[in-house]
PQR file with spaces between the fields and no chain letter, atoms N, CA, C, O and H, PARSE charges and radii, in Angstrom:
ATOM       1  N    THR     1       0.840   -1.195    0.000 -0.4000 1.5000
ATOM       2  CA   THR     1       0.000    0.000    0.000 -0.0000 2.0000
ATOM       3  C    THR     1       0.871    1.240    0.000  0.5500 1.7000
ATOM       4  O    THR     1       2.033    1.210    0.404 -0.5500 1.4000
ATOM       5  N    GLN     2       0.288    2.315   -0.456 -0.4000 1.5000
ATOM       6  CA   GLN     2       1.018    3.576   -0.511 -0.0000 2.0000
ATOM       7  C    GLN     2       0.784    4.359    0.775  0.5500 1.7000
ATOM       8  O    GLN     2      -0.287    4.263    1.374 -0.5500 1.4000
ATOM       9  H    GLN     2      -0.656    2.339   -0.784  0.4000 1.0000
ATOM      10  N    PRO     3       1.790    5.140    1.207 -0.5600 1.5000
ATOM      11  CA   PRO     3       1.595    5.961    2.402  0.2800 2.0000
ATOM      12  C    PRO     3       0.526    7.025    2.126  0.5500 1.7000
ATOM      13  O    PRO     3       0.355    7.455    0.985 -0.5500 1.4000
ATOM      14  N    PRO     4      -0.182    7.442    3.159 -0.5600 1.5000
ATOM      15  CA   PRO     4      -1.209    8.481    2.940  0.2800 2.0000
ATOM      16  C    PRO     4      -0.570    9.760    2.423  0.5500 1.7000
ATOM      17  O    PRO     4       0.539   10.122    2.815 -0.5500 1.4000
ATOM      18  N    THR     5      -1.282   10.427    1.548 -0.4000 1.5000
ATOM      19  CA   THR     5      -0.777   11.698    1.026 -0.0000 2.0000
ATOM      20  C    THR     5      -1.405   12.842    1.801  0.5500 1.7000
ATOM      21  O    THR     5      -2.560   12.775    2.221 -0.5500 1.4000
ATOM      22  H    THR     5      -2.184   10.133    1.230  0.4000 1.0000
ATOM      23  N    THR     6      -0.640   13.861    1.975 -0.4000 1.5000
ATOM      24  CA   THR     6      -1.143   15.051    2.651 -0.0000 2.0000
ATOM      25  C    THR     6      -0.941   16.250    1.740  0.5500 1.7000
ATOM      26  O    THR     6       0.006   16.301    0.955 -0.5500 1.4000
ATOM      27  H    THR     6       0.299   13.915    1.634  0.4000 1.0000
ATOM      28  N    ALA     7      -1.818   17.182    1.853 -0.4000 1.5000
ATOM      29  CA   ALA     7      -1.690   18.407    1.067 -0.0000 2.0000
ATOM      30  C    ALA     7      -0.521   19.212    1.615  0.5500 1.7000
ATOM      31  O    ALA     7      -0.284   19.220    2.822 -0.5500 1.4000
ATOM      32  H    ALA     7      -2.587   17.141    2.491  0.4000 1.0000
ATOM      33  N    PRO     8       0.204   19.884    0.743 -0.5600 1.5000
ATOM      34  CA   PRO     8       1.309   20.724    1.244  0.2800 2.0000
ATOM      35  C    PRO     8       0.744   21.851    2.094  0.5500 1.7000
ATOM      36  O    PRO     8      -0.359   22.344    1.858 -0.5500 1.4000
ATOM      37  N    GLU     9       1.522   22.240    3.076 -0.4000 1.5000
ATOM      38  CA   GLU     9       1.097   23.341    3.940 -0.0000 2.0000
ATOM      39  C    GLU     9       1.140   24.644    3.153  0.5500 1.7000
ATOM      40  O    GLU     9       2.074   24.877    2.385 -0.5500 1.4000
ATOM      41  H    GLU     9       2.418   21.840    3.268  0.4000 1.0000
ATOM      42  N    PRO    10       0.135   25.494    3.338 -0.5600 1.5000
ATOM      43  CA   PRO    10       0.160   26.774    2.624  0.2800 2.0000
ATOM      44  C    PRO    10       1.298   27.657    3.137  0.5500 1.7000
ATOM      45  O    PRO    10       1.688   27.582    4.303 -0.5500 1.4000
ATOM      46  N    ALA    11       1.810   28.477    2.259 -0.4000 1.5000
ATOM      47  CA   ALA    11       2.874   29.411    2.659 -0.0000 2.0000
ATOM      48  C    ALA    11       2.301   30.409    3.641  0.5500 1.7000
ATOM      49  O    ALA    11       1.158   30.839    3.488 -0.5500 1.4000
ATOM      50  H    ALA    11       1.494   28.539    1.313  0.4000 1.0000
ATOM      51  N    PRO    12       3.071   30.784    4.646 -0.5600 1.5000
ATOM      52  CA   PRO    12       2.555   31.777    5.598  0.2800 2.0000
ATOM      53  C    PRO    12       2.325   33.104    4.902  0.5500 1.7000
ATOM      54  O    PRO    12       3.072   33.488    4.003 -0.5500 1.4000
ATOM      55  N    GLU    13       1.293   33.790    5.325 -0.4000 1.5000
ATOM      56  CA   GLU    13       1.021   35.104    4.758 -0.0000 2.0000
ATOM      57  C    GLU    13       2.035   36.098    5.301  0.5500 1.7000
ATOM      58  O    GLU    13       2.416   36.017    6.469 -0.5500 1.4000
ATOM      59  H    GLU    13       0.686   33.478    6.055  0.4000 1.0000
ATOM      60  N    PRO    14       2.473   37.031    4.472 -0.5600 1.5000
ATOM      61  CA   PRO    14       3.444   38.008    4.963  0.2800 2.0000
ATOM      62  C    PRO    14       2.824   38.887    6.032  0.5500 1.7000
ATOM      63  O    PRO    14       1.622   39.151    6.017 -0.5500 1.4000
ATOM      64  N    THR    15       3.645   39.330    6.947 -0.4000 1.5000
ATOM      65  CA   THR    15       3.153   40.243    7.982 -0.0000 2.0000
ATOM      66  C    THR    15       3.053   41.636    7.397  0.5500 1.7000
ATOM      67  O    THR    15       3.609   41.923    6.337 -0.5500 1.4000
ATOM      68  H    THR    15       4.622   39.116    6.958  0.4000 1.0000
ATOM      69  N    ARG    16       2.354   42.480    8.086 -0.4000 1.5000
ATOM      70  CA   ARG    16       2.205   43.862    7.625 -0.0000 2.0000
ATOM      71  C    ARG    16       3.568   44.529    7.447  0.5500 1.7000
ATOM      72  O    ARG    16       3.784   45.254    6.476 -0.5500 1.4000
ATOM      73  H    ARG    16       1.902   42.247    8.948  0.4000 1.0000
ATOM      74  N    ASP    17       4.479   44.285    8.376 -0.4000 1.5000
ATOM      75  CA   ASP    17       5.787   44.936    8.307 -0.0000 2.0000
ATOM      76  C    ASP    17       6.529   44.594    7.029  0.5500 1.7000
ATOM      77  O    ASP    17       7.101   45.480    6.394 -0.5500 1.4000
ATOM      78  H    ASP    17       4.303   43.696    9.165  0.4000 1.0000
ATOM      79  N    THR    18       6.532   43.312    6.633 -0.4000 1.5000
ATOM      80  CA   THR    18       7.278   42.953    5.434 -0.0000 2.0000
ATOM      81  C    THR    18       6.490   43.247    4.177  0.5500 1.7000
ATOM      82  O    THR    18       7.072   43.610    3.155 -0.5500 1.4000
ATOM      83  H    THR    18       6.068   42.592    7.148  0.4000 1.0000
ATOM      84  N    ALA    19       5.188   43.098    4.231 -0.4000 1.5000
ATOM      85  CA   ALA    19       4.375   43.315    3.040 -0.0000 2.0000
ATOM      86  C    ALA    19       4.299   44.790    2.680  0.5500 1.7000
ATOM      87  O    ALA    19       4.213   45.127    1.498 -0.5500 1.4000
ATOM      88  H    ALA    19       4.715   42.803    5.061  0.4000 1.0000
ATOM      89  N    ASP    20       4.329   45.677    3.666 -0.4000 1.5000
ATOM      90  CA   ASP    20       4.111   47.089    3.432 -0.0000 2.0000
ATOM      91  C    ASP    20       5.342   47.953    3.666  0.5500 1.7000
ATOM      92  O    ASP    20       5.219   49.165    3.840 -0.5500 1.4000
ATOM      93  H    ASP    20       4.399   45.404    4.625  0.4000 1.0000
ATOM      94  N    GLU    21       6.515   47.354    3.672 -0.4000 1.5000
ATOM      95  CA   GLU    21       7.687   48.147    4.030 -0.0000 2.0000
ATOM      96  C    GLU    21       7.956   49.262    3.030  0.5500 1.7000
ATOM      97  O    GLU    21       8.615   50.241    3.383 -0.5500 1.4000
ATOM      98  H    GLU    21       6.614   46.369    3.531  0.4000 1.0000
ATOM      99  N    ASN    22       7.477   49.155    1.808 -0.4000 1.5000
ATOM     100  CA   ASN    22       7.709   50.187    0.808 -0.0000 2.0000
ATOM     101  C    ASN    22       6.460   51.012    0.509  0.5500 1.7000
ATOM     102  O    ASN    22       6.396   51.694   -0.514 -0.5500 1.4000
ATOM     103  H    ASN    22       6.941   48.360    1.521  0.4000 1.0000
ATOM     104  N    VAL    23       5.468   50.953    1.396 -0.4000 1.5000
ATOM     105  CA   VAL    23       4.224   51.684    1.174 -0.0000 2.0000
ATOM     106  C    VAL    23       4.451   53.171    1.407  0.5500 1.7000
ATOM     107  O    VAL    23       5.258   53.570    2.247 -0.5500 1.4000
ATOM     108  H    VAL    23       5.520   50.399    2.227  0.4000 1.0000
ATOM     109  N    SER    24       3.728   53.976    0.650 -0.4000 1.5000
ATOM     110  CA   SER    24       3.734   55.420    0.891 -0.0000 2.0000
ATOM     111  C    SER    24       2.326   55.928    0.626  0.5500 1.7000
ATOM     112  O    SER    24       1.577   55.350   -0.162 -0.5500 1.4000
ATOM     113  H    SER    24       3.073   53.652   -0.033  0.4000 1.0000
ATOM     114  N    TYR    25       1.987   57.002    1.286 -0.4000 1.5000
ATOM     115  CA   TYR    25       0.658   57.579    1.151 -0.0000 2.0000
ATOM     116  C    TYR    25       0.791   58.999    0.626  0.5500 1.7000
ATOM     117  O    TYR    25       1.677   59.745    1.044 -0.5500 1.4000
ATOM     118  H    TYR    25       2.595   57.472    1.926  0.4000 1.0000
ATOM     119  N    ALA    26      -0.091   59.367   -0.289 -0.4000 1.5000
ATOM     120  CA   ALA    26      -0.068   60.709   -0.865 -0.0000 2.0000
ATOM     121  C    ALA    26      -0.503   61.759    0.146  0.5500 1.7000
ATOM     122  O    ALA    26      -0.007   62.885    0.141 -0.5500 1.4000
ATOM     123  H    ALA    26      -0.810   58.761   -0.628  0.4000 1.0000
ATOM     124  N    ASN    27      -1.444   61.376    1.020 -0.4000 1.5000
ATOM     125  CA   ASN    27      -1.975   62.326    1.998 -0.0000 2.0000
ATOM     126  C    ASN    27      -2.727   61.561    3.079  0.5500 1.7000
ATOM     127  O    ASN    27      -2.811   60.334    3.036 -0.5500 1.4000
ATOM     128  H    ASN    27      -1.847   60.462    1.024  0.4000 1.0000
ATOM     129  N    CYS    28      -3.268   62.283    4.039 -0.4000 1.5000
ATOM     130  CA   CYS    28      -3.969   61.636    5.149 -0.0000 2.0000
ATOM     131  C    CYS    28      -5.254   60.956    4.699  0.5500 1.7000
ATOM     132  O    CYS    28      -5.670   59.969    5.305 -0.5500 1.4000
ATOM     133  H    CYS    28      -3.200   63.281    4.074  0.4000 1.0000
ATOM     134  N    ALA    29      -5.888   61.461    3.652 -0.4000 1.5000
ATOM     135  CA   ALA    29      -7.082   60.794    3.141 -0.0000 2.0000
ATOM     136  C    ALA    29      -6.734   59.381    2.681  0.5500 1.7000
ATOM     137  O    ALA    29      -7.514   58.450    2.881 -0.5500 1.4000
ATOM     138  H    ALA    29      -5.549   62.263    3.159  0.4000 1.0000
ATOM     139  N    ALA    30      -5.573   59.223    2.069 -0.4000 1.5000
ATOM     140  CA   ALA    30      -5.132   57.906    1.628 -0.0000 2.0000
ATOM     141  C    ALA    30      -4.796   57.009    2.818  0.5500 1.7000
ATOM     142  O    ALA    30      -5.069   55.808    2.788 -0.5500 1.4000
ATOM     143  H    ALA    30      -4.939   59.979    1.906  0.4000 1.0000
ATOM     144  N    VAL    31      -4.210   57.584    3.857 -0.4000 1.5000
ATOM     145  CA   VAL    31      -3.906   56.821    5.072 -0.0000 2.0000
ATOM     146  C    VAL    31      -5.206   56.323    5.692  0.5500 1.7000
ATOM     147  O    VAL    31      -5.312   55.157    6.073 -0.5500 1.4000
ATOM     148  H    VAL    31      -3.989   58.559    3.881  0.4000 1.0000
ATOM     149  N    ARG    32      -6.188   57.206    5.792 -0.4000 1.5000
ATOM     150  CA   ARG    32      -7.481   56.814    6.372 -0.0000 2.0000
ATOM     151  C    ARG    32      -8.183   55.769    5.512  0.5500 1.7000
ATOM     152  O    ARG    32      -8.760   54.820    6.042 -0.5500 1.4000
ATOM     153  H    ARG    32      -6.101   58.153    5.483  0.4000 1.0000
ATOM     154  N    ALA    33      -8.139   55.932    4.192 -0.4000 1.5000
ATOM     155  CA   ALA    33      -8.785   54.972    3.292 -0.0000 2.0000
ATOM     156  C    ALA    33      -8.174   53.582    3.432  0.5500 1.7000
ATOM     157  O    ALA    33      -8.858   52.575    3.247 -0.5500 1.4000
ATOM     158  H    ALA    33      -7.670   56.703    3.762  0.4000 1.0000
ATOM     159  N    ALA    34      -6.886   53.533    3.758 -0.4000 1.5000
ATOM     160  CA   ALA    34      -6.197   52.252    3.937 -0.0000 2.0000
ATOM     161  C    ALA    34      -6.407   51.689    5.337  0.5500 1.7000
ATOM     162  O    ALA    34      -5.965   50.579    5.635 -0.5500 1.4000
ATOM     163  H    ALA    34      -6.331   54.352    3.908  0.4000 1.0000
ATOM     164  N    GLY    35      -7.082   52.450    6.194 -0.4000 1.5000
ATOM     165  CA   GLY    35      -7.314   51.995    7.558 -0.0000 2.0000
ATOM     166  C    GLY    35      -6.082   52.063    8.429  0.5500 1.7000
ATOM     167  O    GLY    35      -5.978   51.338    9.419 -0.5500 1.4000
ATOM     168  H    GLY    35      -7.441   53.351    5.951  0.4000 1.0000
ATOM     169  N    ALA    36      -5.138   52.935    8.068 -0.4000 1.5000
ATOM     170  CA   ALA    36      -3.869   53.002    8.786 -0.0000 2.0000
ATOM     171  C    ALA    36      -3.751   54.216    9.713  0.5500 1.7000
ATOM     172  O    ALA    36      -2.706   54.420   10.332 -0.5500 1.4000
ATOM     173  H    ALA    36      -5.223   53.524    7.265  0.4000 1.0000
ATOM     174  N    ALA    37      -4.805   55.018    9.813 -0.4000 1.5000
ATOM     175  CA   ALA    37      -4.736   56.221   10.647 -0.0000 2.0000
ATOM     176  C    ALA    37      -5.156   55.908   12.076  0.5500 1.7000
ATOM     177  O    ALA    37      -6.055   55.092   12.282 -0.5500 1.4000
ATOM     178  H    ALA    37      -5.653   54.852    9.310  0.4000 1.0000
ATOM     179  N    PRO    38      -4.543   56.522   13.048 -0.5600 1.5000
ATOM     180  CA   PRO    38      -3.352   57.362   12.907  0.2800 2.0000
ATOM     181  C    PRO    38      -2.128   56.500   12.616  0.5500 1.7000
ATOM     182  O    PRO    38      -2.067   55.329   12.991 -0.5500 1.4000
ATOM     183  N    ILE    39      -1.176   57.096   11.954 -0.4000 1.5000
ATOM     184  CA   ILE    39       0.049   56.383   11.586 -0.0000 2.0000
ATOM     185  C    ILE    39       1.200   56.925   12.425  0.5500 1.7000
ATOM     186  O    ILE    39       1.362   58.137   12.566 -0.5500 1.4000
ATOM     187  H    ILE    39      -1.226   58.047   11.649  0.4000 1.0000
ATOM     188  N    HIS    40       1.985   56.028   12.970 -0.4000 1.5000
ATOM     189  CA   HIS    40       3.043   56.408   13.910 -0.0000 2.0000
ATOM     190  C    HIS    40       4.426   56.309   13.265  0.5500 1.7000
ATOM     191  O    HIS    40       4.652   55.508   12.358 -0.5500 1.4000
ATOM     192  H    HIS    40       1.854   55.043   12.855  0.4000 1.0000
ATOM     193  N    ALA    41       5.340   57.141   13.753 -0.4000 1.5000
ATOM     194  CA   ALA    41       6.728   57.090   13.286 -0.0000 2.0000
ATOM     195  C    ALA    41       7.243   55.670   13.443  0.5500 1.7000
ATOM     196  O    ALA    41       7.048   55.043   14.484 -0.5500 1.4000
ATOM     197  H    ALA    41       5.156   57.792   14.490  0.4000 1.0000
ATOM     198  N    GLY    42       7.894   55.171   12.417 -0.4000 1.5000
ATOM     199  CA   GLY    42       8.429   53.816   12.434 -0.0000 2.0000
ATOM     200  C    GLY    42       7.517   52.809   11.752  0.5500 1.7000
ATOM     201  O    GLY    42       7.958   51.711   11.414 -0.5500 1.4000
ATOM     202  H    GLY    42       8.052   55.681   11.571  0.4000 1.0000
ATOM     203  N    GLU    43       6.253   53.164   11.542 -0.4000 1.5000
ATOM     204  CA   GLU    43       5.338   52.269   10.846 -0.0000 2.0000
ATOM     205  C    GLU    43       5.499   52.448    9.339  0.5500 1.7000
ATOM     206  O    GLU    43       5.837   53.536    8.874 -0.5500 1.4000
ATOM     207  H    GLU    43       5.895   54.056   11.816  0.4000 1.0000
ATOM     208  N    PRO    44       5.256   51.378    8.575 -0.5600 1.5000
ATOM     209  CA   PRO    44       5.332   51.505    7.112  0.2800 2.0000
ATOM     210  C    PRO    44       4.396   52.607    6.615  0.5500 1.7000
ATOM     211  O    PRO    44       3.223   52.648    6.985 -0.5500 1.4000
ATOM     212  N    GLY    45       4.918   53.488    5.783 -0.4000 1.5000
ATOM     213  CA   GLY    45       4.124   54.561    5.202 -0.0000 2.0000
ATOM     214  C    GLY    45       4.175   55.876    5.961  0.5500 1.7000
ATOM     215  O    GLY    45       3.730   56.904    5.450 -0.5500 1.4000
ATOM     216  H    GLY    45       5.871   53.454    5.483  0.4000 1.0000
ATOM     217  N    TYR    46       4.720   55.854    7.194 -0.4000 1.5000
ATOM     218  CA   TYR    46       4.814   57.112    7.949 -0.0000 2.0000
ATOM     219  C    TYR    46       5.755   58.060    7.223  0.5500 1.7000
ATOM     220  O    TYR    46       6.797   57.656    6.706 -0.5500 1.4000
ATOM     221  H    TYR    46       5.081   55.019    7.609  0.4000 1.0000
ATOM     222  N    SER    47       5.370   59.313    7.195 -0.4000 1.5000
ATOM     223  CA   SER    47       6.215   60.357    6.630 -0.0000 2.0000
ATOM     224  C    SER    47       6.043   61.609    7.471  0.5500 1.7000
ATOM     225  O    SER    47       4.948   61.880    7.964 -0.5500 1.4000
ATOM     226  H    SER    47       4.524   59.641    7.614  0.4000 1.0000
ATOM     227  N    ARG    48       7.083   62.354    7.635 -0.4000 1.5000
ATOM     228  CA   ARG    48       7.026   63.596    8.410 -0.0000 2.0000
ATOM     229  C    ARG    48       5.980   64.548    7.838  0.5500 1.7000
ATOM     230  O    ARG    48       5.379   65.325    8.580 -0.5500 1.4000
ATOM     231  H    ARG    48       7.972   62.134    7.234  0.4000 1.0000
ATOM     232  N    ARG    49       5.758   64.494    6.523 -0.4000 1.5000
ATOM     233  CA   ARG    49       4.774   65.396    5.918 -0.0000 2.0000
ATOM     234  C    ARG    49       3.345   65.057    6.317  0.5500 1.7000
ATOM     235  O    ARG    49       2.449   65.885    6.151 -0.5500 1.4000
ATOM     236  H    ARG    49       6.247   63.862    5.920  0.4000 1.0000
ATOM     237  N    LEU    50       3.114   63.855    6.842 -0.4000 1.5000
ATOM     238  CA   LEU    50       1.790   63.460    7.326 -0.0000 2.0000
ATOM     239  C    LEU    50       1.590   63.843    8.793  0.5500 1.7000
ATOM     240  O    LEU    50       0.496   63.689    9.335 -0.5500 1.4000
ATOM     241  H    LEU    50       3.841   63.182    6.978  0.4000 1.0000
ATOM     242  N    ASP    51       2.643   64.340    9.426 -0.4000 1.5000
ATOM     243  CA   ASP    51       2.643   64.642   10.857 -0.0000 2.0000
ATOM     244  C    ASP    51       2.789   66.147   11.054  0.5500 1.7000
ATOM     245  O    ASP    51       3.899   66.650   11.224 -0.5500 1.4000
ATOM     246  H    ASP    51       3.532   64.465    8.986  0.4000 1.0000
ATOM     247  N    ARG    52       1.678   66.857   11.030 -0.4000 1.5000
ATOM     248  CA   ARG    52       1.709   68.324   11.072 -0.0000 2.0000
ATOM     249  C    ARG    52       2.362   68.905   12.314  0.5500 1.7000
ATOM     250  O    ARG    52       3.081   69.900   12.227 -0.5500 1.4000
ATOM     251  H    ARG    52       0.776   66.448   10.892  0.4000 1.0000
ATOM     252  N    ASP    53       2.121   68.295   13.474 -0.4000 1.5000
ATOM     253  CA   ASP    53       2.672   68.879   14.697 -0.0000 2.0000
ATOM     254  C    ASP    53       3.996   68.259   15.129  0.5500 1.7000
ATOM     255  O    ASP    53       4.556   68.652   16.152 -0.5500 1.4000
ATOM     256  H    ASP    53       1.536   67.487   13.546  0.4000 1.0000
ATOM     257  N    GLY    54       4.502   67.297   14.364 -0.4000 1.5000
ATOM     258  CA   GLY    54       5.819   66.730   14.636 -0.0000 2.0000
ATOM     259  C    GLY    54       5.923   65.874   15.869  0.5500 1.7000
ATOM     260  O    GLY    54       7.014   65.711   16.415 -0.5500 1.4000
ATOM     261  H    GLY    54       4.047   66.978   13.533  0.4000 1.0000
ATOM     262  N    ASP    55       4.799   65.312   16.330 -0.4000 1.5000
ATOM     263  CA   ASP    55       4.835   64.508   17.552 -0.0000 2.0000
ATOM     264  C    ASP    55       5.039   63.009   17.310  0.5500 1.7000
ATOM     265  O    ASP    55       4.990   62.215   18.249 -0.5500 1.4000
ATOM     266  H    ASP    55       3.913   65.444   15.886  0.4000 1.0000
ATOM     267  N    GLY    56       5.265   62.627   16.058 -0.4000 1.5000
ATOM     268  CA   GLY    56       5.477   61.215   15.750 -0.0000 2.0000
ATOM     269  C    GLY    56       4.210   60.465   15.436  0.5500 1.7000
ATOM     270  O    GLY    56       4.241   59.251   15.236 -0.5500 1.4000
ATOM     271  H    GLY    56       5.305   63.272   15.295  0.4000 1.0000
ATOM     272  N    VAL    57       3.078   61.177   15.388 -0.4000 1.5000
ATOM     273  CA   VAL    57       1.799   60.563   15.044 -0.0000 2.0000
ATOM     274  C    VAL    57       1.194   61.366   13.910  0.5500 1.7000
ATOM     275  O    VAL    57       0.870   62.541   14.076 -0.5500 1.4000
ATOM     276  H    VAL    57       3.053   62.163   15.551  0.4000 1.0000
ATOM     277  N    GLY    58       1.043   60.732   12.757 -0.4000 1.5000
ATOM     278  CA   GLY    58       0.493   61.415   11.591 -0.0000 2.0000
ATOM     279  C    GLY    58      -0.985   61.095   11.408  0.5500 1.7000
ATOM     280  O    GLY    58      -1.467   60.043   11.827 -0.5500 1.4000
ATOM     281  H    GLY    58       1.307   59.777   12.622  0.4000 1.0000
ATOM     282  N    CYS    59      -1.680   62.012   10.783 -0.4000 1.5000
ATOM     283  CA   CYS    59      -3.097   61.840   10.430 -0.0000 2.0000
ATOM     284  C    CYS    59      -3.937   61.498   11.656  0.5500 1.7000
ATOM     285  O    CYS    59      -4.803   60.625   11.610 -0.5500 1.4000
ATOM     286  H    CYS    59      -1.288   62.867   10.443  0.4000 1.0000
ATOM     287  N    GLU    60      -3.670   62.188   12.730 -0.4000 1.5000
ATOM     288  CA   GLU    60      -4.364   61.878   13.984 -0.0000 2.0000
ATOM     289  C    GLU    60      -5.705   62.583   14.118  0.5500 1.7000
ATOM     290  O    GLU    60      -6.472   62.252   15.023 -0.5500 1.4000
ATOM     291  H    GLU    60      -2.966   62.898   12.767  0.4000 1.0000
ATOM     292  N    ASN    61      -6.012   63.527   13.264 -0.4000 1.5000
ATOM     293  CA   ASN    61      -7.309   64.222   13.348 -0.0000 2.0000
ATOM     294  C    ASN    61      -8.208   63.813   12.231  0.5500 1.7000
ATOM     295  O    ASN    61      -9.338   64.294   12.140 -0.5500 1.4000
ATOM     296  H    ASN    61      -5.389   63.795   12.529  0.4000 1.0000
């Protein structure tokens, strides 16, 4: 008899950090549309131009 066959395991889905490391947003409307607001310094897509008061949190209003 043949050994039982098993389906190959699916590849793990990429995490947000690796999948979005090169993301950029044109403006805060785009950040909100992507569900990423507020966006914090160090997160994919954060840019100083999205952070009006310079506190490290963009598109907070």
